[in-house]
C-alpha positions as a Markdown table, in Angstrom:
| # | Residue | x | y | z |
|---|---|---|---|---|
| 1 | Met | -57.2 | -28.1 | -0.4 |
| 2 | Leu | -56.5 | -30.6 | 2.4 |
| 3 | Val | -58.5 | -30.1 | 5.6 |
| 4 | Phe | -57.2 | -31.7 | 8.7 |
| 5 | Ser | -59.7 | -32.4 | 11.5 |
| 6 | Val | -58.8 | -32.9 | 15.1 |
| 7 | Pro | -60.6 | -35.9 | 16.6 |
| 8 | Pro | -63.2 | -34.8 | 19.2 |
| 9 | Thr | -61.5 | -36.9 | 21.8 |
| 10 | Gln | -58.3 | -34.9 | 21.5 |
| 11 | Ile | -60.2 | -31.6 | 21.9 |
| 12 | His | -62.0 | -33.0 | 24.9 |
| 13 | Asn | -58.7 | -34.2 | 26.5 |
| 14 | Lys | -57.0 | -30.8 | 25.9 |
| 15 | Glu | -59.9 | -29.0 | 27.5 |
| 16 | Asn | -59.8 | -31.4 | 30.4 |
| 17 | Thr | -56.0 | -30.8 | 30.8 |
| 18 | Gln | -56.5 | -27.1 | 30.8 |
| 19 | Ser | -59.3 | -27.3 | 33.3 |
| 20 | Ser | -57.2 | -29.6 | 35.5 |
| 21 | Asn | -54.2 | -27.3 | 35.4 |
| 22 | Gln | -56.3 | -24.3 | 36.3 |
| 23 | Ser | -57.8 | -26.2 | 39.1 |
| 24 | Ile | -54.4 | -27.2 | 40.4 |
| 25 | Ile | -53.2 | -23.5 | 40.2 |
| 26 | Leu | -56.3 | -22.3 | 42.0 |
| 27 | Lys | -56.0 | -25.0 | 44.8 |
| 28 | Thr | -52.4 | -24.1 | 45.3 |
| 29 | Glu | -53.2 | -20.5 | 45.7 |
| 30 | Ile | -56.0 | -21.2 | 48.1 |
| 31 | Leu | -53.8 | -23.6 | 50.1 |
| 32 | Gln | -51.2 | -20.9 | 50.6 |
| 33 | Asn | -53.8 | -18.3 | 51.6 |
| 34 | Ile | -55.3 | -20.7 | 54.1 |
| 35 | Lys | -52.0 | -21.3 | 55.8 |
| 36 | Thr | -51.3 | -17.6 | 56.0 |
| 37 | Leu | -54.8 | -16.8 | 57.4 |
| 38 | Tyr | -54.8 | -19.7 | 59.8 |
| 39 | Lys | -51.9 | -18.4 | 61.9 |
| 40 | Glu | -52.9 | -14.7 | 61.7 |
| 41 | Gln | -53.2 | -13.2 | 65.2 |
| 42 | Ala | -56.1 | -11.4 | 66.6 |
| 43 | Leu | -55.4 | -7.7 | 66.5 |
| 44 | Ser | -55.0 | -5.5 | 69.5 |
| 45 | Asn | -57.7 | -3.5 | 71.1 |
| 46 | Ser | -58.8 | 0.0 | 70.4 |
| 47 | Ser | -59.6 | 2.3 | 73.3 |
| 48 | Thr | -62.7 | 3.6 | 71.6 |
| 49 | Ile | -65.9 | 1.8 | 72.6 |
| 50 | Val | -67.7 | 0.8 | 69.4 |
| 51 | Pro | -71.2 | -0.7 | 69.5 |
| 52 | Leu | -72.0 | -4.1 | 68.0 |
| 53 | Ser | -73.3 | -3.9 | 64.5 |
| 54 | Cys | -74.3 | -6.5 | 61.8 |
| 55 | Met | -71.4 | -7.5 | 59.5 |
| 56 | Leu | -73.5 | -9.4 | 56.9 |
| 57 | Ser | -75.4 | -8.1 | 53.9 |
| 58 | Ser | -79.2 | -8.6 | 53.7 |
| 59 | Lys | -78.6 | -11.0 | 50.8 |
| 60 | Asp | -76.2 | -13.2 | 53.0 |
| 61 | Ile | -78.6 | -13.1 | 55.9 |
| 62 | Ser | -81.5 | -14.3 | 53.7 |
| 63 | Arg | -79.4 | -17.5 | 52.9 |
| 64 | Ile | -78.8 | -18.4 | 56.5 |
| 65 | Asp | -81.3 | -20.5 | 58.5 |
| 66 | Val | -81.7 | -18.9 | 61.9 |
| 67 | Ser | -85.0 | -20.6 | 62.8 |
| 68 | Tyr | -85.5 | -22.4 | 66.1 |
| 69 | Asn | -88.2 | -23.0 | 68.7 |
| 70 | Lys | -88.0 | -22.9 | 72.4 |
| 71 | Arg | -87.6 | -26.7 | 72.7 |
| 72 | Asp | -84.2 | -26.2 | 71.0 |
| 73 | Ile | -83.0 | -24.2 | 74.1 |
| 74 | Leu | -84.8 | -26.2 | 76.8 |
| 75 | Ala | -82.1 | -28.8 | 77.4 |
| 76 | Tyr | -79.5 | -26.1 | 77.5 |
| 77 | Ala | -81.5 | -24.0 | 79.9 |
| 78 | Ile | -82.0 | -26.8 | 82.3 |
| 79 | Ala | -78.5 | -28.0 | 82.3 |
| 80 | Ile | -76.8 | -24.6 | 82.7 |
| 81 | Ser | -79.1 | -23.7 | 85.5 |
| 82 | Glu | -78.3 | -26.9 | 87.4 |
| 83 | Ala | -74.5 | -26.4 | 86.7 |
| 84 | Asn | -74.8 | -22.9 | 88.3 |
| 85 | Ala | -76.7 | -24.3 | 91.3 |
| 86 | Leu | -74.0 | -26.9 | 91.9 |
| 87 | Met | -71.3 | -24.2 | 91.5 |
| 88 | Leu | -73.0 | -22.0 | 94.1 |
| 89 | Glu | -73.4 | -25.0 | 96.4 |
| 90 | Ser | -69.7 | -25.9 | 96.1 |
| 91 | Arg | -68.7 | -22.3 | 97.1 |
| 92 | Tyr | -70.1 | -23.0 | 100.6 |
| 93 | Ser | -68.9 | -26.5 | 100.9 |
| 94 | Met | -65.7 | -27.6 | 102.6 |
| 95 | Asp | -64.4 | -29.2 | 99.4 |
| 96 | Ser | -64.8 | -26.4 | 96.9 |
| 97 | Asn | -62.4 | -28.1 | 94.4 |
| 98 | His | -64.7 | -31.1 | 94.0 |
| 99 | Lys | -67.2 | -30.5 | 91.3 |
| 100 | Lys | -70.4 | -32.5 | 91.3 |
| 101 | Glu | -72.0 | -33.8 | 88.1 |
| 102 | Ile | -75.3 | -32.4 | 87.0 |
| 103 | Pro | -78.1 | -35.0 | 87.2 |
| 104 | Lys | -77.9 | -38.0 | 84.9 |
| 105 | Ser | -81.3 | -37.2 | 83.4 |
| 106 | Ser | -80.1 | -33.7 | 82.5 |
| 107 | Gln | -77.0 | -35.1 | 81.0 |
| 108 | Ser | -79.0 | -37.4 | 78.8 |
| 109 | Ile | -81.4 | -34.7 | 77.6 |
| 110 | Leu | -78.4 | -32.3 | 76.9 |
| 111 | Ile | -76.5 | -35.0 | 75.0 |
| 112 | Glu | -79.6 | -35.8 | 72.9 |
| 113 | Ser | -80.0 | -32.2 | 72.1 |
| 114 | Ala | -76.4 | -32.0 | 71.1 |
| 115 | Arg | -76.7 | -35.0 | 68.9 |
| 116 | Ser | -79.3 | -33.0 | 66.8 |
| 117 | Leu | -76.5 | -30.5 | 66.2 |
| 118 | Asn | -78.1 | -27.7 | 68.3 |
| 119 | Ala | -75.2 | -25.3 | 68.8 |
| 120 | Pro | -75.9 | -24.1 | 72.4 |
| 121 | Ser | -76.2 | -27.8 | 73.6 |
| 122 | Ile | -73.0 | -28.8 | 71.7 |
| 123 | Leu | -71.1 | -26.0 | 73.3 |
| 124 | Leu | -72.5 | -26.6 | 76.8 |
| 125 | Thr | -71.8 | -30.4 | 76.6 |
| 126 | Leu | -68.1 | -29.7 | 75.8 |
| 127 | Gln | -67.9 | -27.0 | 78.5 |
| 128 | Leu | -69.4 | -29.3 | 81.2 |
| 129 | Tyr | -67.2 | -32.2 | 80.0 |
| 130 | Phe | -64.0 | -30.1 | 80.4 |
| 131 | Ser | -65.2 | -28.7 | 83.8 |
| 132 | Arg | -65.9 | -32.4 | 85.0 |
| 133 | Gln | -69.6 | -31.9 | 85.5 |
| 134 | Cys | -70.8 | -34.2 | 82.7 |
| 135 | Pro | -68.4 | -37.2 | 82.2 |
| 136 | Arg | -70.9 | -38.8 | 79.7 |
| 137 | Cys | -70.6 | -35.7 | 77.5 |
| 138 | Asp | -67.3 | -37.1 | 76.1 |
| 139 | Val | -69.4 | -38.6 | 73.4 |
| 140 | Ile | -70.0 | -35.2 | 71.9 |
| 141 | Arg | -66.2 | -34.8 | 71.2 |
| 142 | Asp | -66.7 | -37.3 | 68.4 |
| 143 | Ile | -69.9 | -35.7 | 67.1 |
| 144 | Ser | -68.4 | -32.2 | 67.2 |
| 145 | Arg | -65.1 | -33.4 | 65.7 |
| 146 | Ala | -63.2 | -31.9 | 68.6 |
| 147 | Asn | -60.7 | -34.7 | 68.6 |
| 148 | Phe | -60.0 | -35.0 | 64.8 |
| 149 | Tyr | -56.5 | -33.8 | 65.1 |
| 150 | Tyr | -55.2 | -36.8 | 66.9 |
| 151 | Lys | -57.3 | -39.5 | 65.3 |
| 152 | Arg | -56.5 | -41.8 | 62.4 |
| 153 | Gly | -58.6 | -42.1 | 59.3 |
| 154 | Val | -59.9 | -38.6 | 59.3 |
| 155 | Ser | -60.4 | -36.4 | 56.2 |
| 156 | Phe | -60.9 | -32.7 | 55.5 |
| 157 | Thr | -64.6 | -33.3 | 55.9 |
| 158 | Asp | -63.9 | -33.6 | 59.7 |
| 159 | Val | -62.2 | -30.2 | 59.6 |
| 160 | Leu | -65.3 | -28.6 | 58.0 |
| 161 | Glu | -67.6 | -30.3 | 60.4 |
| 162 | Ser | -65.6 | -28.9 | 63.3 |
| 163 | Glu | -66.5 | -25.5 | 61.9 |
| 164 | Gly | -70.2 | -26.4 | 61.8 |
| 165 | Leu | -70.5 | -27.8 | 58.2 |
| 166 | Phe | -72.1 | -31.1 | 59.0 |
| 167 | Gly | -72.9 | -33.1 | 55.8 |
| 168 | Thr | -72.7 | -30.0 | 53.7 |
| 169 | His | -70.2 | -27.7 | 52.1 |
| 170 | Leu | -72.7 | -24.8 | 52.2 |
| 171 | Leu | -70.7 | -21.9 | 53.6 |
| 172 | Phe | -73.6 | -20.3 | 55.4 |
| 173 | Asp | -74.2 | -23.4 | 57.6 |
| 174 | Ser | -70.9 | -22.7 | 59.4 |
| 175 | Tyr | -70.7 | -21.6 | 63.0 |
| 176 | Val | -69.2 | -18.2 | 62.2 |
| 177 | Phe | -71.8 | -17.2 | 59.6 |
| 178 | Lys | -74.7 | -18.6 | 61.6 |
| 179 | Gly | -73.5 | -16.8 | 64.7 |
| 180 | Glu | -73.2 | -13.5 | 62.9 |
| 181 | Ala | -76.7 | -14.0 | 61.3 |
| 182 | Phe | -78.2 | -14.6 | 64.8 |
| 183 | Leu | -76.4 | -11.5 | 66.1 |
| 184 | Cys | -77.8 | -9.5 | 63.2 |
| 185 | Arg | -81.3 | -10.6 | 64.1 |
| 186 | Ala | -80.8 | -10.2 | 67.8 |
| 187 | Leu | -79.7 | -6.5 | 67.4 |
| 188 | Lys | -83.0 | -5.9 | 65.6 |
| 189 | Thr | -85.4 | -8.1 | 67.8 |
| 190 | Arg | -83.5 | -7.7 | 71.1 |
| 191 | Glu | -84.9 | -11.2 | 71.8 |
| 192 | Pro | -82.7 | -12.8 | 74.5 |
| 193 | Leu | -82.7 | -16.2 | 72.9 |
| 194 | Asp | -81.4 | -14.8 | 69.6 |
| 195 | Phe | -78.4 | -13.5 | 71.6 |
| 196 | Val | -78.0 | -17.0 | 73.2 |
| 197 | Phe | -77.8 | -18.6 | 69.7 |
| 198 | Ala | -75.5 | -15.9 | 68.5 |
| 199 | Tyr | -73.2 | -16.5 | 71.5 |
| 200 | Ala | -73.1 | -20.3 | 71.1 |
| 201 | Asn | -72.3 | -20.2 | 67.4 |
| 202 | Leu | -69.7 | -17.5 | 67.6 |
| 203 | Phe | -68.0 | -19.2 | 70.6 |
| 204 | Leu | -67.8 | -22.5 | 68.7 |
| 205 | Ala | -66.2 | -20.6 | 65.8 |
| 206 | Gly | -63.5 | -19.3 | 68.2 |
| 207 | Leu | -64.8 | -15.7 | 68.4 |
| 208 | His | -64.9 | -15.6 | 72.2 |
| 209 | Thr | -65.0 | -11.8 | 72.7 |
| 210 | Arg | -67.7 | -11.2 | 70.2 |
| 211 | Ala | -69.6 | -14.1 | 71.7 |
| 212 | Ile | -69.4 | -12.7 | 75.2 |
| 213 | Asn | -70.3 | -9.2 | 74.0 |
| 214 | Ala | -73.4 | -10.8 | 72.4 |
| 215 | Ile | -74.5 | -12.1 | 75.8 |
| 216 | Leu | -73.8 | -8.8 | 77.5 |
| 217 | Glu | -75.6 | -6.9 | 74.8 |
| 218 | Gly | -78.6 | -9.1 | 75.4 |
| 219 | Leu | -78.4 | -8.4 | 79.1 |
| 220 | Ser | -78.3 | -4.7 | 78.4 |
| 221 | His | -81.8 | -4.9 | 76.8 |
| 222 | Ser | -83.2 | -7.1 | 79.7 |
| 223 | Tyr | -84.8 | -5.3 | 82.6 |
| 224 | Asn | -86.4 | -8.2 | 84.4 |
| 225 | Val | -85.8 | -11.9 | 84.8 |
| 226 | Ser | -88.1 | -13.6 | 82.3 |
| 227 | Tyr | -87.6 | -17.2 | 81.2 |
| 228 | Glu | -85.6 | -16.0 | 78.1 |
| 229 | Ser | -83.5 | -13.4 | 80.0 |
| 230 | Arg | -82.8 | -16.0 | 82.7 |
| 231 | Val | -81.1 | -18.2 | 80.1 |
| 232 | Leu | -78.9 | -15.2 | 79.2 |
| 233 | Leu | -78.2 | -14.5 | 82.8 |
| 234 | Asp | -77.4 | -18.2 | 83.6 |
| 235 | Thr | -75.0 | -18.2 | 80.7 |
| 236 | Phe | -73.1 | -15.3 | 82.1 |
| 237 | Leu | -73.1 | -16.8 | 85.6 |
| 238 | Phe | -71.7 | -20.0 | 84.2 |
| 239 | Leu | -69.0 | -18.3 | 82.2 |
| 240 | Ser | -68.0 | -16.3 | 85.3 |
| 241 | Ser | -67.6 | -19.4 | 87.3 |
| 242 | Ile | -65.2 | -21.2 | 85.0 |
| 243 | Asn | -61.6 | -20.1 | 84.7 |
| 244 | Tyr | -60.7 | -20.5 | 81.0 |
| 245 | Ile | -62.4 | -17.7 | 79.2 |
| 246 | Leu | -63.2 | -14.7 | 81.5 |
| 247 | Gln | -60.9 | -13.4 | 84.2 |
| 248 | Asp | -61.1 | -15.2 | 87.5 |
| 249 | Asn | -64.4 | -13.8 | 89.1 |
| 250 | His | -65.9 | -17.1 | 90.2 |
| 251 | Leu | -65.7 | -16.2 | 94.0 |
| 252 | Leu | -68.0 | -13.2 | 93.3 |
| 253 | Thr | -70.6 | -15.2 | 91.4 |
| 254 | Pro | -72.9 | -15.9 | 94.4 |
| 255 | Lys | -72.9 | -12.1 | 95.1 |
| 256 | Leu | -73.5 | -11.5 | 91.4 |
| 257 | Lys | -76.5 | -13.6 | 91.4 |
| 258 | Asp | -78.0 | -12.1 | 94.6 |
| 259 | Ile | -77.4 | -8.5 | 93.5 |
| 260 | Ile | -78.8 | -9.1 | 90.0 |
| 261 | Leu | -81.9 | -10.7 | 91.3 |
| 262 | Arg | -82.5 | -7.9 | 93.8 |
| 263 | Tyr | -81.9 | -5.2 | 91.3 |
| 264 | Ser | -84.2 | -6.8 | 88.7 |
| 265 | Asn | -87.0 | -7.4 | 91.2 |
| 266 | Asn | -86.9 | -4.0 | 92.7 |
| 267 | Ser | -86.5 | -1.8 | 89.6 |
| 268 | Gly | -87.8 | -2.0 | 86.1 |
| 269 | Asn | -85.5 | 0.7 | 84.7 |
| 270 | Ile | -82.1 | -0.9 | 85.5 |
| 271 | Ser | -80.9 | -3.5 | 83.0 |
| 272 | Leu | -79.3 | -6.7 | 84.1 |
| 273 | Leu | -76.0 | -5.6 | 82.5 |
| 274 | Lys | -76.0 | -2.4 | 84.7 |
| 275 | Ser | -76.6 | -4.7 | 87.7 |
| 276 | Ile | -73.6 | -6.8 | 86.7 |
| 277 | Gln | -71.4 | -3.7 | 86.3 |
| 278 | Ser | -72.4 | -2.4 | 89.7 |
| 279 | Ile | -70.3 | -5.2 | 91.3 |
| 280 | Pro | -66.5 | -4.6 | 91.7 |
| 281 | Asn | -64.4 | -6.8 | 89.3 |
| 282 | Phe | -67.3 | -6.9 | 86.7 |
| 283 | Lys | -66.9 | -3.3 | 85.6 |
| 284 | Ser | -64.1 | -4.4 | 83.3 |
| 285 | Ile | -64.7 | -7.8 | 81.7 |
| 286 | Val | -61.8 | -9.3 | 79.8 |
| 287 | Val | -61.9 | -12.4 | 77.5 |
| 288 | Leu | -59.2 | -14.7 | 76.2 |
| 289 | Glu | -59.0 | -14.5 | 72.4 |
| 290 | Tyr | -56.9 | -16.7 | 70.2 |
| 291 | Asp | -55.7 | -16.7 | 66.5 |
| 292 | Val | -57.9 | -16.6 | 63.4 |
| 293 | Gly | -57.6 | -20.4 | 62.7 |
| 294 | Ser | -58.7 | -21.4 | 66.2 |
| 295 | Asn | -62.1 | -22.6 | 67.2 |
| 296 | Phe | -63.6 | -24.4 | 70.2 |
| 297 | Ile | -61.0 | -27.2 | 69.7 |
| 298 | Leu | -58.1 | -25.1 | 70.9 |
| 299 | Ala | -60.1 | -23.5 | 73.7 |
| 300 | Gly | -61.3 | -26.9 | 74.8 |
| 301 | Ser | -57.8 | -28.4 | 74.9 |
| 302 | Leu | -56.5 | -25.5 | 77.0 |
| 303 | Ala | -59.7 | -25.6 | 79.3 |
| 304 | Arg | -59.1 | -29.2 | 80.1 |
| 305 | Asp | -55.5 | -28.4 | 81.3 |
| 306 | Met | -56.7 | -25.4 | 83.2 |
| 307 | Glu | -59.5 | -27.3 | 84.9 |
| 308 | Ser | -57.1 | -30.1 | 85.9 |
| 309 | Lys | -54.8 | -27.5 | 87.4 |
| 310 | Lys | -52.0 | -28.4 | 84.9 |
| 311 | Leu | -52.1 | -24.8 | 83.7 |
| 312 | Ile | -53.1 | -21.4 | 85.2 |
| 313 | Ser | -55.1 | -19.0 | 83.1 |
| 314 | Pro | -53.3 | -15.8 | 82.1 |
| 315 | Leu | -56.2 | -14.0 | 83.5 |
| 316 | Ser | -56.1 | -15.6 | 86.9 |
| 317 | Lys | -55.0 | -13.5 | 89.9 |
| 318 | Leu | -52.6 | -16.3 | 90.7 |
| 319 | Ser | -50.8 | -16.0 | 87.3 |
| 320 | Ser | -47.1 | -15.0 | 87.0 |
| 321 | Tyr | -44.6 | -14.6 | 84.2 |
| 322 | Asp | -43.7 | -18.2 | 84.6 |
| 323 | Thr | -47.3 | -19.5 | 84.5 |
| 324 | Ile | -48.0 | -17.3 | 81.4 |
| 325 | Asp | -44.9 | -18.7 | 79.7 |
| 326 | Glu | -46.2 | -22.2 | 80.4 |
| 327 | Phe | -49.6 | -21.3 | 79.1 |
| 328 | Leu | -48.1 | -20.0 | 75.9 |
| 329 | Ser | -46.0 | -23.1 | 75.5 |
| 330 | Tyr | -49.1 | -25.4 | 75.8 |
| 331 | Lys | -51.1 | -23.1 | 73.5 |
| 332 | Glu | -48.4 | -23.3 | 70.8 |
| 333 | Lys | -48.1 | -27.0 | 71.2 |
| 334 | Tyr | -51.9 | -27.5 | 70.6 |
| 335 | Ile | -51.9 | -25.0 | 67.7 |
| 336 | Arg | -49.0 | -27.0 | 66.1 |
| 337 | Gln | -50.8 | -30.3 | 66.5 |
| 338 | Ile | -54.1 | -29.0 | 65.2 |
| 339 | Ser | -52.6 | -27.0 | 62.3 |
| 340 | Asn | -50.3 | -29.9 | 61.2 |
| 341 | Ser | -53.2 | -32.2 | 61.0 |
| 342 | Ile | -55.2 | -29.7 | 58.9 |
| 343 | Phe | -52.3 | -28.8 | 56.7 |
| 344 | Glu | -51.6 | -32.5 | 55.9 |
| 345 | Met | -55.2 | -32.9 | 54.8 |
| 346 | Leu | -55.4 | -29.7 | 52.7 |
| 347 | Pro | -53.9 | -31.2 | 49.5 |
| 348 | Lys | -56.5 | -34.0 | 49.5 |
| 349 | Ala | -59.4 | -31.6 | 50.0 |
| 350 | Ser | -61.6 | -30.8 | 47.0 |
| 351 | Leu | -61.8 | -27.3 | 45.5 |
| 352 | Ser | -65.2 | -26.7 | 46.9 |
| 353 | Gln | -64.1 | -27.8 | 50.4 |
| 354 | Leu | -61.1 | -25.4 | 50.2 |
| 355 | Arg | -63.3 | -22.5 | 49.1 |
| 356 | Ala | -65.7 | -23.1 | 52.0 |
| 357 | Tyr | -62.8 | -23.2 | 54.5 |
| 358 | Ile | -61.0 | -20.2 | 53.3 |
| 359 | Asn | -64.2 | -18.2 | 53.3 |
| 360 | Ile | -64.8 | -19.3 | 56.9 |
| 361 | Leu | -61.3 | -18.1 | 57.8 |
| 362 | Met | -61.8 | -14.8 | 56.0 |
| 363 | Met | -65.0 | -14.2 | 57.9 |
| 364 | Lys | -63.3 | -14.9 | 61.1 |
| 365 | Glu | -60.4 | -12.5 | 60.2 |
| 366 | Lys | -63.0 | -9.8 | 59.3 |
| 367 | Leu | -64.7 | -10.1 | 62.7 |
| 368 | Lys | -61.5 | -10.3 | 64.7 |
| 369 | Arg | -60.3 | -7.1 | 63.0 |
| 370 | Leu | -63.3 | -5.2 | 64.3 |
| 371 | Asn | -63.1 | -3.2 | 67.5 |
| 372 | Gln | -66.7 | -3.8 | 68.4 |
| 373 | Tyr | -66.2 | -4.6 | 72.0 |
| 374 | Pro | -68.6 | -2.4 | 73.9 |
| 375 | His | -68.9 | -4.5 | 77.1 |
| 376 | Ala | -65.9 | -6.9 | 77.2 |
| 377 | Lys | -62.4 | -6.5 | 75.9 |
| 378 | Arg | -60.0 | -8.9 | 74.3 |
| 379 | Tyr | -57.0 | -10.4 | 76.1 |
| 380 | Ile | -54.8 | -11.6 | 73.3 |
| 381 | Tyr | -52.3 | -14.5 | 73.5 |
């Protein structure tokens, strides 16, 4: 009886071919799902007020590093307080359109903190850069990968880093998962700085409304102005003075600050959030929200145009049908530029990179489908 043996190399090559084919099929499937998810729109609001709740399992939370110390927030706290002081000063000056820079020393400290990949500092440097209060903060555009979509020589690694995965493909290092983990902890501890870190990470991930609700939730548990709650309060004051996320309430911000401080100093049973809501125009807070695939890059591109007066925010009292159409046209232009860059790089990405990215998008989709907006509502474009 003749026995034919197959050389080991042929068996190995056959297994490699099968494995390669399976990998190609899987990559193709993930690629298609990414393209579908990326352009999915944020869903409409529910009229029912649903409180914030944790959307991660205990097992997932245990995998995410949410440690920090107060030094990690110091640069952010100093810079945002100074930005608010300059904003209040400009409200009473003859040239209210001219925005002064925060002190050079504060710019340096903030930039150094952002270089260490501290989410609150990364976010604030970009916000101050786009609002023309920190020209030197443009260096963080490179570090944050905010400009990858119009640069040459970029790879899918840059896309992942724009989602918070710096030097790693570990899913739980991304902004969206870290932000949710910080929120989960904040809802238990009610620690103001936990809410700040939740806000910063969620905002960088493009989950604006959940981020703003995290800030307001923290203020609802703050009954006096401590150092920690002051950081929360300064964050909301800052967001109210810029015109590209919340509705146009910046003219009321001086009154907001005065009333909040008076309420908090005179009464220990009124939360800072209640103080905010006692002011007309702050009873109903509305936030611009974009599609599932968007993150701080789209928001930053539109913010730059709104700050330069090229565009008017859809939430502005000066908006009209024409200005809203123009806003939508610019938004679609930036989405097209960013998505084209990403989609061109997708076929060259590794399977592990694609898996990380689609899981980030799926988490964003999950959070955007929620109607957990107890304090601020979405305005969807």
